[in-house]
N, C-alpha and C positions, 0 to 999 in steps of 0.2 A: 294509620291506626287500623290494625286488624280487628275484624269484628269480635274476636274472642277476648279483646281487651275491654270490651263493653260489658258492664255488669247489668244483665237483664233479668228481671224478676216479674212475676205476675202477682198482683195484689187485689184481693177481693174488696178490701176496704183501705183507702189511702187518705190521709189528711196532710195537705200541704199548708204549712203554717208560716205566717208573717210575710207573705209574698206580695209584691206589687203586680197587680193584674192589668195587663194592657189589652184592650179590645179596640176595634175601630170606632166603637160608640163612646169610648172614654177610658180613663185610667182610674183605678182604685188602689189606694195605698195600703200596704200592710194588712192584707186580708187573709183569712183562713179559708181553705177550700176542701170540703169533704166530698170524696169520690167513692161511690159504691157500685160494684159490678160494672165499672167502666163508665158510669153515668155521674155527672156532677149533681150532687144532692143539695149542698148548702154552700153559700158564699157569704161570709160575714166577718165582722171584727170580733176577735177573741171568742171564737166558738168554744163552747163548754167542753173542755178536754175530758171531763168525767163522763160526758155523754158519748165519747168516742174512744173509750178505753180499748176496744178491740180493733182500732184503726192503726195501721203502720203510719208513723209520723215522718214526714219529709220536711226538715227545717230549711226554710228558704228565705230567712231574714235578709233583706237587702238585695235580693235578686228579683228578676222579672219573669213572670209567666205570661206567655202570649199564645194565641192559636198556632198550631203547627203550620208550616208552610204548605202551600198548594202550588206546585210547579207545573205550569201548563205547557212546558216544552222540554222533554227529556228524551234522550236517545238511550233507551234501556238495552238496545241491541238484541231484543228477544222477538223471534227466534233466530238462531243461526250465525251469530257473530260473537261467540263466547271468547274469542281471542281479544276482543275489545272490552267487553263487560259481560258478566254473567248476571242472571236474575238475582242471585244471592248478593253478589258484590254491589250491584246497583242499588238494591234496597237498603243495604247497610250504609251505603254512602248517603242515602236520603236520611236515615236515622241519625247519622253523624252530623248532618247539617240542620236537623230540626224539621225536616219535611215529612208530612204525614200523608200526603196524597200527591199523585203525579199523573200526568198524561204522557204516555210514551209514543214516540214517533214510528211511522210504518216503514222506514227505509231499512228493512231487515232482509234476511235471506231465508226463504223467499220473501218478496215484498208483501206486506200485509194489505192485500187488495181483494180478499175474498173471505168468506165465512170459515172455510176450512183452515186457512192459516191463522185466523183469529182464534179458532178453537185450540190449535196447537200452542199458540202463544199463551193463552189462558192456562193451559195445562202446565206449561213450563213455569209459569209465575206463581201458581197456586201455593206451592210449598213455602217459598221465601216470603210471600205475602202473609201467610198465616204465621210464620215465624217472627216477622218483624212488626206486624200490625200496620204496615204502610199500605194504603189503598192504591191500586194500579188501575188506571183508566186507559183504554186503547183508542188510538186514532187509526183511521184507514186512509190509504192513498186516495187521491181524487181521480187519478187515471191509472189504467192497468200498467203494472210494472213501473210506475212513475215515468212513463215514456212520453206522456203528453199527447197521445194519439186517440185513445179510447177511454171514455169515462167508466167508472166502476158502477156497480149496482147499489146505488145509494140507499134505497129503501130496504133491501135485504140486509145490508151491513148495519143500518140503524136498528133494525128489528133484532139483530144478533147482539146488540149491546155496545156498538161503537159510540164514542162521545164527540168526535170531530173528524173532519176530512182534511187531508193535507198531502201534498207532494214534497214536503219539507226537504230542503236541500236542492230542489229543482223548481224554478218558477215555471208555471204553465204559460208558455209564450204565445200559443195559437189563440187568437181572439175567439174563434168559433168554439173551440174546445172549452175555453174558460167560461164562455156564456152557457154552454151545456152543463158545466160544473155547477154554476150558480143556480140554474134552473132545476138540476137534479137534486141538489142538496136542500133547496128551499123548503120542500114539503116535509122534510124530516125535522126541521127546526134546529138542526145542528150547525155549528159554525164551520165555515170554510177558512182554513188557515193558509195564507199565502206566503211563501218564501219569495219576496219581491226582488227579482233579478232578471233583467233583460240579458239574454245570453250573448256571448261573443265579444265582450269588452276586453278580455285578456288580462285583467288585473288580479293581483293576489293580495296587495296591501293598498290602503288609501295613501294619498300623498303624504310624505314624511321622510325623515332622514334614512330610515332603513329601506324604504321603497326606492329611494334614489341610489343607495349603496348597492343594492342587488341588481340594479339596472332593469327593473320591471316597469311596465306602464302602470300608472296609478289606477286603482279600482275606482271608477267614476261614480259620483253621486247620482247621476242620471239613471244608472242601471237599476237603482232602487226606486227612485221617484217616478220615472216614466212608467214602470209596470204598475205601481199603485194608482197613478192617474188613469191608465188604461182600464184597470179593474173597477175603479169608481165610476167610470163612464158606463161600463157594462152593468154595474150594479143598479143603475137607474132604470134599466130594463127589467130587473128582477128585485123590486124594492122589499120583498118579504124575506130575501136571503140575508143570512148573517155573514159578514165579511170581516176577517181579522188579519192584521199585518203582523207577522212574526218578527221578532228581534229588530225593531226599528233602529237604524243607525244614523239617519240624516235628519237635520232640522227641516228640510224641505218636505219630507214625508209627514212630519207632524202637522205642518200647515195644511196639507191636503186632507188629512184625517179630521182636523178641527172643522174645516169647511163642510166636509161630508156629514159629520155629526150634526152640525147646525142645520143642515138641509133636511134632517130626519132619517137619513139612511142608517141601517144597523151596522155600524162600523166600530171596531175596537182595535187596540194595538197593545203591544208590550215592549219593554226594554230589558236587555240582559245586563247582568252585573258588570261584565267587562266593558260594555259600552258606557255604562254609568260611571265607571271608575277611571279608566285609562284614556289617553289621547294618542294619536299617531306619533306624537313627538316622544312618547315614553316607551315605545316598543323596544324590547331588549334584543339587540342583535344576536343572531344565532340561536334564538329560542323560538322555535316555530309553534309553541303553544299560543303565541300571539297571532298566528294565522288562523283566522276564522272568517266565516261568510254569513253576513256582511262583515266588512273590516271595521276595526277601531278607527274613528275619524278625528276631526279637529277638536280643539278645546271648545270652540263655539258650539259644535254639535253636541258635545258632552254636556255643556252647560244647559242647553235647551232641552236635552233629554231629562236632566235632573229636575228642571223646573216643571216640565210636563208631567213627570211622575209625581212630583209633590202636589201639583194642582188637580190631578186626576185626568188631565187631558190625555196622558198616557195611562191606560187603564190599570196595568199591573206589571210586576216584574216576573220574568221567567228566565231560566238559566240557559237554555239551549245546551244543556249538559251533553257533551259529545266525546266520550272516551275513545281512545285509539291505542293500539299497540305500538311499541317503539319502532317497529320495522317500517311503519308508514308515517310516523311522526318524527322525521329526521330533522336535522338543523338546516336543511336546504328549504328556504321559504318558497322557492319556485315549484318544487316537486312534492313537498310533504302534503299530507291530507289537511283539509280544513277542520277546525274544531278545537274547543277547549272544554275541560270539565267545569262544573259549577255547583253541584249539589252541596258539597261540603263547605263552601266559602260564601254562598249567597247571603245568608243572614248577617254575616260579619260585614259585608259590603253595605247592607241596609243600615246596620248599626253605625257604620262610619258616616253615612249621610246624616243620620240623626244626631250623632255627636257634633257634627260640623254645622248643625242648624239648617241643613238643606231640606229636611223633611220632619214633620211632627211625629210623635209617637203613635197617634191614632191613624195617621195616613200610612205610616210604616206598616202597621198591622193590616190595613186595608189592601195595600199593594202587595203585601207578602202572602196574605191568606184569604181575607174576606172577598175581595173582588174576583180573584181567579176561581174561588169556590163557586161564586154566583155564576160566573161565565160558564163553568163546566156543569152546573146544575147539581152540585153536591152541598148546597148551603145547609141542608138539614143535619149534616154530620160534621162539617168542617167550616172554619172561618170565624168561629166565635166560641168563647168559653162562658157559659151561663148556666144557671140552674135548669135541670131537666134535659140537658143536651149531652150527647156522648163526649167523653173527654178526648181531645186531640190537641195536645199542647207541647210547647217547648220552653224549658226553663233555661235562662241565660243570665250572664253577668254583663249588662249593657254598659257598665262603667269601666270595665277592664281596659287597661291601656293597650296601646298597639304592641303586638308581637308579630314576628315574622312567620308567615305560613311555611310549614315544613312538609316534606314528603310524608313523614310518618303521621301527619294529621289526617291522612286520607284513608277511608275505608274501601273506596272503590278499587277496581282492578288496575285502572290506568293512572298515570301520573302526569298527563299532559295538561296541567293547569298553569295558566298564565299568571296566577297569583302566588305561586311558589317563590319564596324570597321576598315577597311584598309584605309590609307591615300593615296589619288590620287590627282594629279594636274588637272587643267583645269575645265572650267564650260561651259556646253552647255546652251546657252542663248536663241536661237530661232531656230526652224526648219521651213523652208519655202518651201512649196510644191505646185507649181503652183501659184494660187492666195491665197492659204491658208497660213497665217502667224501665227504660234504657238509660242507665247512668253512664256518663261519658267523661273521659279525661280526668279520671281520678275522683270525680265527685261521688259521694255516697250519702247514705241516710243520716250519717252523723255530722255532715258538713254544715258549717255555719259561717257566714261572712263575718270576719273579725274586724 
């Protein structure tokens, strides 16, 4: 879906009528929501329409409005990788998927490891950010050039407006350097996001039929688990530091995190949609969109990830949205780049879990929006729809039956999604960010569920 197929308007006064409102705190059925100057003014049953004659009415009978997504792991590729994703295409992908705020990763060109590159990235993003209403937060590398040899200037980057530190895509393997990272980041109060992977294992896929067919060694569980265990041991020396495990794929990692939380360490983690949905038995041969790092694992791992997300043991969902150009995302699993996109399909995966009874409506909103907003420190503006707060929401049909994901469903530049061809439920109808109303997939102000 090209961005120009989106009907976008700005409205000073907007009334959403008859909608079911989902928040992490509870569900309200068939309410009206009055929004003025991008602020939620009133929420109630059968608001007096005569008192809102100058409001544009969006009829949403039978649909669900929930807080827009907050995605804490997105490769926006800004600056310097426009062949993979542009600032404009990436933010329209966010709008298309109902995401209102995101944290972008620093593995850019040049690597975002200094305040000069941060300033350049902010300049590139400012126009598309204003155009879409999506809020972009920046992370910085933990080590210079993501090479794992020299730590960055944590205090300077924090002062310049960074929200997290990560060498995402590369695990910091040197124990002494990782300890310096924790010590350097701790005074900033910002989280350290670890891509947990002990190098040198040689695997590209976890054990499964396709892994066997291509003759590759299996990507081992210990590559993730061992680095997390090492990090947690180091964290005991810096108990004020915040440590976060990106894209958990293995049940063993969840066990370590649970024990660390119980001991009082500041530890959090996330799960990605592809790890929550697929198993290594379901990887499609010759479709390297299924090659991501860490890999999709066993049915047991998937089950435990789903249970952990539902209970809160896994703190929230994040996509690890990783767009690539076709030249590096070939059908050769051994040589193609790691990564799959996720912004456009993540809410539909969450709706699938809800439809199957794997997650409640309130926990869906928590894992999708409220918990990552709190993690990133933007709870004042995102994660909840209530009176007096800025409006940042997504309108969707959560009861819509499964339909196959198609290439033309995507607003992003890249098409390396492992969900293309997969049937998912739910439809994202509109993303409302402040005064900006982006109607999607043919939805308009005269629409009403029949």
